[in-house]
Structures are given as structure tokens and as C-alpha cells.
Backbone as a printed PyTorch tensor [residue, N CA C, xyz], in Angstrom:
tensor([[[ 189.6310,  -11.9620, -158.4040],
         [ 189.4340,  -13.2900, -158.9500],
         [ 187.9820,  -13.4410, -159.3810]],

        [[ 187.7740,  -13.8340, -160.6040],
         [ 186.4040,  -13.8970, -161.1280],
         [ 185.7190,  -15.2300, -160.8350]],

        [[ 184.4000,  -15.1910, -160.9420],
         [ 183.6230,  -16.4190, -160.9130],
         [ 183.4830,  -16.9120, -162.3410]],

        [[ 183.4670,  -18.2250, -162.5200],
         [ 183.2520,  -18.8200, -163.8290],
         [ 182.0460,  -19.7250, -163.7260]],

        [[ 181.1440,  -19.6060, -164.6740],
         [ 179.9580,  -20.4420, -164.6460],
         [ 180.2430,  -21.7540, -165.3640]],

        [[ 179.9270,  -22.8710, -164.7050],
         [ 180.0360,  -24.1880, -165.3180],
         [ 178.6220,  -24.7070, -165.5470]],

        [[ 178.4960,  -25.9250, -166.0500],
         [ 177.1780,  -26.4960, -166.3060],
         [ 176.3830,  -26.6890, -165.0190]],

        [[ 177.0900,  -26.8420, -163.8870],
         [ 176.3960,  -27.1240, -162.6360],
         [ 176.3670,  -25.9630, -161.6470]],

        [[ 177.3940,  -25.1090, -161.6680],
         [ 177.4630,  -24.0740, -160.6390],
         [ 178.4540,  -22.9950, -161.0320]],

        [[ 178.4660,  -21.9200, -160.2540],
         [ 179.4980,  -20.9170, -160.3880],
         [ 180.7000,  -21.3630, -159.5660]],

        [[ 181.8760,  -21.1730, -160.1080],
         [ 183.0920,  -21.6340, -159.4500],
         [ 184.0640,  -20.4730, -159.3410]],

        [[ 184.6590,  -20.3240, -158.1650],
         [ 185.6760,  -19.2980, -157.9610],
         [ 186.9520,  -19.7690, -158.6390]],

        [[ 187.5360,  -18.9410, -159.5060],
         [ 188.7050,  -19.3400, -160.2790],
         [ 189.8870,  -18.4640, -159.9140]],

        [[ 191.0090,  -19.1080, -159.6180],
         [ 192.2550,  -18.3980, -159.3940],
         [ 192.8160,  -18.0410, -160.7600]],

        [[ 193.0840,  -16.7850, -161.0040],
         [ 193.5200,  -16.3320, -162.3290],
         [ 194.8330,  -16.9880, -162.7510]],

        [[ 195.7730,  -17.1910, -161.8430],
         [ 197.0410,  -17.8090, -162.2010],
         [ 196.8620,  -19.2780, -162.5490]],

        [[ 196.0280,  -19.9830, -161.8260],
         [ 195.7970,  -21.3970, -162.1070],
         [ 195.0980,  -21.5760, -163.4500]],

        [[ 194.1920,  -20.6770, -163.7850],
         [ 193.4740,  -20.7740, -165.0530],
         [ 194.3720,  -20.3950, -166.2300]],

        [[ 195.3550,  -19.5500, -166.0010],
         [ 196.2130,  -19.0930, -167.0880],
         [ 197.1800,  -20.1750, -167.5520]],

        [[ 197.7170,  -20.9880, -166.6500],
         [ 198.6960,  -22.0150, -167.0020],
         [ 198.2870,  -23.3780, -166.4550]],

        [[ 197.3010,  -24.0280, -167.0890],
         [ 196.9280,  -25.3450, -166.5860],
         [ 198.0380,  -26.3540, -166.8870]],

        [[ 198.3300,  -27.2140, -165.8990],
         [ 199.3650,  -28.2320, -166.0820],
         [ 198.7140,  -29.5050, -166.5760]],

        [[ 199.2520,  -30.0410, -167.6730],
         [ 198.7780,  -31.3080, -168.2030],
         [ 199.8980,  -32.3110, -168.0760]],

        [[ 199.6470,  -33.3860, -167.3610],
         [ 200.6540,  -34.4170, -167.2130],
         [ 200.3480,  -35.5350, -168.1950]],

        [[ 201.3260,  -35.9030, -168.9970],
         [ 201.2110,  -37.0330, -169.9170],
         [ 202.3950,  -37.9490, -169.6440]],

        [[ 202.1330,  -39.2160, -169.3530],
         [ 203.2350,  -40.1330, -169.0590],
         [ 204.0570,  -40.4410, -170.3060]],

        [[ 205.2470,  -40.9750, -170.0750],
         [ 206.1140,  -41.3820, -171.1830],
         [ 205.4570,  -42.5430, -171.9300]],

        [[ 205.6570,  -42.6210, -173.2400],
         [ 205.0070,  -43.6800, -174.0250],
         [ 205.3020,  -45.0970, -173.5230]],

        [[ 206.4960,  -45.3250, -172.9930],
         [ 206.8250,  -46.6720, -172.5190],
         [ 206.1180,  -47.0300, -171.2120]],

        [[ 205.5160,  -46.0590, -170.5330],
         [ 204.7870,  -46.3130, -169.2850],
         [ 203.3090,  -46.6170, -169.5220]],

        [[ 202.8180,  -46.3710, -170.7190],
         [ 201.3810,  -46.4550, -171.0060],
         [ 200.9890,  -47.8570, -171.4550]],

        [[ 199.8820,  -48.3430, -170.8970],
         [ 199.2230,  -49.5620, -171.3760],
         [ 197.8350,  -49.1460, -171.8490]],

        [[ 197.5580,  -49.3640, -173.1360],
         [ 196.2490,  -49.0090, -173.6950],
         [ 195.3080,  -50.2040, -173.5480]],

        [[ 194.0770,  -49.9370, -173.1980],
         [ 193.0970,  -50.9950, -172.9500],
         [ 192.5530,  -51.5660, -174.2470]],

        [[ 192.4170,  -52.8790, -174.2870],
         [ 191.7070,  -53.5190, -175.3950],
         [ 190.2030,  -53.4260, -175.1560]],

        [[ 189.8190,  -53.4450, -173.8890],
         [ 188.4090,  -53.3400, -173.4940],
         [ 188.2470,  -52.1030, -172.6190]],

        [[ 187.8960,  -50.9440, -173.1940],
         [ 187.7040,  -49.7420, -172.3810],
         [ 186.5970,  -49.9400, -171.3450]],

        [[ 186.7480,  -49.2380, -170.2360],
         [ 185.8090,  -49.3710, -169.1170],
         [ 185.0630,  -48.0580, -168.8980]],

        [[ 183.7290,  -48.0780, -168.9960],
         [ 182.9690,  -46.8430, -168.7070],
         [ 183.0200,  -46.5190, -167.2130]],

        [[ 183.1940,  -45.2420, -166.8970],
         [ 183.1380,  -44.7850, -165.5080],
         [ 182.3800,  -43.4690, -165.4820]],

        [[ 182.1160,  -42.9530, -164.2900],
         [ 181.3890,  -41.6820, -164.2010],
         [ 182.2500,  -40.5000, -164.6590]],

        [[ 183.5670,  -40.6990, -164.8120],
         [ 184.4510,  -39.6490, -165.3140],
         [ 184.5580,  -39.6760, -166.8300]],

        [[ 184.2040,  -40.7730, -167.4540],
         [ 184.3270,  -40.9470, -168.8940],
         [ 184.7530,  -42.3760, -169.1880]],

        [[ 185.2070,  -42.6300, -170.3960],
         [ 185.6260,  -43.9620, -170.8060],
         [ 187.1050,  -44.1510, -170.4840]],

        [[ 187.4260,  -45.1090, -169.6210],
         [ 188.8160,  -45.3870, -169.2380],
         [ 189.4610,  -46.1760, -170.3660]],

        [[ 190.5050,  -45.6030, -170.9920],
         [ 191.1040,  -46.2290, -172.1700],
         [ 192.5650,  -46.6080, -171.9830]],

        [[ 193.1990,  -46.1890, -170.8970],
         [ 194.6090,  -46.5000, -170.7020],
         [ 195.0140,  -46.3950, -169.2450]],

        [[ 196.1830,  -46.9610, -168.9430],
         [ 196.6970,  -46.9790, -167.5800],
         [ 198.2050,  -46.7720, -167.6210]],

        [[ 198.7360,  -46.0590, -166.6500],
         [ 200.1850,  -45.8910, -166.5250],
         [ 200.5450,  -45.8670, -165.0480]],

        [[ 201.5800,  -46.6210, -164.6980],
         [ 202.1070,  -46.6090, -163.3340],
         [ 203.3910,  -45.7940, -163.3820]],

        [[ 203.3190,  -44.5510, -162.9460],
         [ 204.4270,  -43.6050, -163.0630],
         [ 205.0340,  -43.3230, -161.6950]],

        [[ 206.1760,  -42.6340, -161.6570],
         [ 206.7420,  -42.2180, -160.3670],
         [ 205.8050,  -41.2940, -159.5770]],

        [[ 204.8750,  -40.6350, -160.2940],
         [ 203.9000,  -39.7550, -159.6430],
         [ 202.7090,  -40.5330, -159.0950]],

        [[ 202.6220,  -41.8320, -159.4030],
         [ 201.5070,  -42.6600, -158.9670],
         [ 200.7740,  -43.2350, -160.1630]],

        [[ 199.8080,  -44.1010, -159.8740],
         [ 199.0070,  -44.7310, -160.9270],
         [ 198.0240,  -43.7180, -161.4950]],

        [[ 197.9460,  -43.6670, -162.8320],
         [ 197.0230,  -42.7520, -163.4930],
         [ 196.2620,  -43.4890, -164.5880]],

        [[ 195.0700,  -42.9900, -164.8990],
         [ 194.1900,  -43.5950, -165.8880],
         [ 193.8770,  -42.5690, -166.9610]],

        [[ 193.9250,  -43.0070, -168.2310],
         [ 193.5250,  -42.1470, -169.3470],
         [ 192.0120,  -42.2260, -169.4800]],

        [[ 191.3630,  -41.0690, -169.4140],
         [ 189.9120,  -40.9990, -169.4950],
         [ 189.5350,  -40.2230, -170.7430]],

        [[ 188.7460,  -40.8440, -171.6100],
         [ 188.2900,  -40.2240, -172.8570],
         [ 186.9370,  -39.5820, -172.6130]],

        [[ 186.8640,  -38.3030, -172.9250],
         [ 185.6150,  -37.5440, -172.8220],
         [ 185.3580,  -36.8770, -174.1610]],

        [[ 184.2170,  -36.2540, -174.2950],
         [ 183.9220,  -35.5530, -175.5500],
         [ 184.8690,  -34.3730, -175.7650]],

        [[ 185.4290,  -33.8420, -174.6760],
         [ 186.3330,  -32.6950, -174.7850],
         [ 187.7960,  -33.0980, -174.9370]],

        [[ 188.0950,  -34.4140, -174.9590],
         [ 189.4710,  -34.8660, -175.1360],
         [ 189.8280,  -35.9830, -174.1730]],

        [[ 191.1050,  -36.3520, -174.1790],
         [ 191.6130,  -37.3980, -173.2980],
         [ 192.3960,  -36.7560, -172.1690]],

        [[ 192.1160,  -37.1800, -170.9400],
         [ 192.7420,  -36.6120, -169.7630],
         [ 193.3510,  -37.7250, -168.9190]],

        [[ 194.4820,  -37.4440, -168.2930],
         [ 195.1270,  -38.3840, -167.3770],
         [ 194.7620,  -37.9710, -165.9600]],

        [[ 194.0770,  -38.8740, -165.2530],
         [ 193.6170,  -38.6000, -163.8890],
         [ 194.1790,  -39.6510, -162.9400]],

        [[ 194.3150,  -39.2780, -161.6830],
         [ 194.7840,  -40.2170, -160.6670],
         [ 193.8300,  -41.4110, -160.6060]],

        [[ 194.3870,  -42.6030, -160.6100],
         [ 193.5780,  -43.8210, -160.6560],
         [ 192.6180,  -43.9220, -159.4820]],

        [[ 193.0510,  -43.5070, -158.2930],
         [ 192.1740,  -43.6120, -157.1280],
         [ 191.0170,  -42.6240, -157.1520]],

        [[ 191.0720,  -41.6130, -158.0240],
         [ 189.9530,  -40.6870, -158.1760],
         [ 188.9570,  -41.1540, -159.2240]],

        [[ 189.3800,  -42.0980, -160.0620],
         [ 188.5220,  -42.5490, -161.1600],
         [ 187.7980,  -43.8510, -160.8180]],

        [[ 188.5440,  -44.8210, -160.2780],
         [ 187.9750,  -46.1420, -160.0020],
         [ 188.3290,  -46.6040, -158.5960]],

        [[ 187.4210,  -47.3460, -157.9540],
         [ 187.7720,  -47.9620, -156.6620],
         [ 188.8710,  -49.0120, -156.8900]],

        [[ 189.6990,  -49.2860, -155.8800],
         [ 190.8230,  -50.2200, -156.0520],
         [ 190.4190,  -51.5990, -156.5810]],

        [[ 189.3240,  -52.1340, -156.1090],
         [ 188.8910,  -53.4660, -156.5610],
         [ 188.4910,  -53.4440, -158.0360]],

        [[ 187.7760,  -52.4110, -158.4530],
         [ 187.3610,  -52.2990, -159.8560],
         [ 188.5690,  -52.0560, -160.7620]],

        [[ 189.5330,  -51.2610, -160.2850],
         [ 190.7520,  -51.0060, -161.0530],
         [ 191.5470,  -52.2890, -161.2570]],

        [[ 191.7310,  -53.0820, -160.2040],
         [ 192.5060,  -54.3160, -160.3420],
         [ 191.7970,  -55.3190, -161.2530]],

        [[ 190.4730,  -55.3890, -161.1940],
         [ 189.7230,  -56.2800, -162.0830],
         [ 189.8800,  -55.8280, -163.5360]],

        [[ 189.8260,  -54.5240, -163.7700],
         [ 189.9900,  -53.9900, -165.1250],
         [ 191.4010,  -54.2540, -165.6460]],

        [[ 192.4110,  -54.0970, -164.8000],
         [ 193.7850,  -54.3480, -165.2110],
         [ 194.0030,  -55.8270, -165.5700]],

        [[ 193.3070,  -56.7290, -164.8960],
         [ 193.4520,  -58.1540, -165.2000],
         [ 192.7280,  -58.5370, -166.4810]],

        [[ 191.5820,  -57.9140, -166.7550],
         [ 190.7600,  -58.3720, -167.8740],
         [ 190.7240,  -57.4410, -169.0840]],

        [[ 191.0190,  -56.1710, -168.9120],
         [ 190.8290,  -55.2090, -169.9950],
         [ 192.0340,  -54.9410, -170.8680]],

        [[ 193.1590,  -55.5960, -170.5800],
         [ 194.3900,  -55.2980, -171.3060],
         [ 194.9600,  -56.5400, -171.9590]],

        [[ 195.6050,  -56.3240, -173.0890],
         [ 196.3190,  -57.4210, -173.7450],
         [ 197.7780,  -57.3600, -173.3460]],

        [[ 198.6410,  -57.5620, -174.2880],
         [ 200.0870,  -57.5190, -174.0400],
         [ 200.5200,  -56.0990, -173.7240]],

        [[ 201.5990,  -55.9680, -172.9730],
         [ 202.1530,  -54.6580, -172.6490],
         [ 202.7410,  -54.0620, -173.9250]],

        [[ 202.3430,  -52.8350, -174.2190],
         [ 202.7910,  -52.1550, -175.4440],
         [ 204.0740,  -51.4060, -175.1930]]])
């Protein structure tokens, strides 16, 4: 198993995990896109979905848009405030 250099450190990489990364994208009817995106340390939060797998947030970065677990992106209080104020009608 090789080491991979990132911007901050060398990281041990499992060859099988690196070969087939899993990308989860919720169904279109589960997604609520934000009218007011919220900056976070992970990137710009632009969407939310409450799926059977749990609550997830769409995070926009320079490398693309990623769906991350909501509890890893925002604290519960900040997430609930954003859900009340950052969204318009359900799409």
C-alpha cells in the first residue's frame, strides 16, 4: 500500500479504496437547494437532503460538489438555523 502526498501530509492509502471511490448522490426529489448558501470550513454549503442514509449537505468546492454527512459539516444548531433561513420553497 503506497503513501500519497496531500497538501498537508503523507497519507496511507488502501489501493482498493482508492480504485473505486463511492459517490453518494441523493434522488432529485430529496434535494433542497439553498437560496442563501452558507460558508463553512468544508466549503460552501449549497444544498440539503434528508435521506434514508441520514441528513447530508451538498458542499461546493473548487474541485466539485460533494455530499457529506450533515453532522460532519455543521453543528446541529447552525444546521437548523440555516435550514430555517437559507431555503425557499421545497423543490
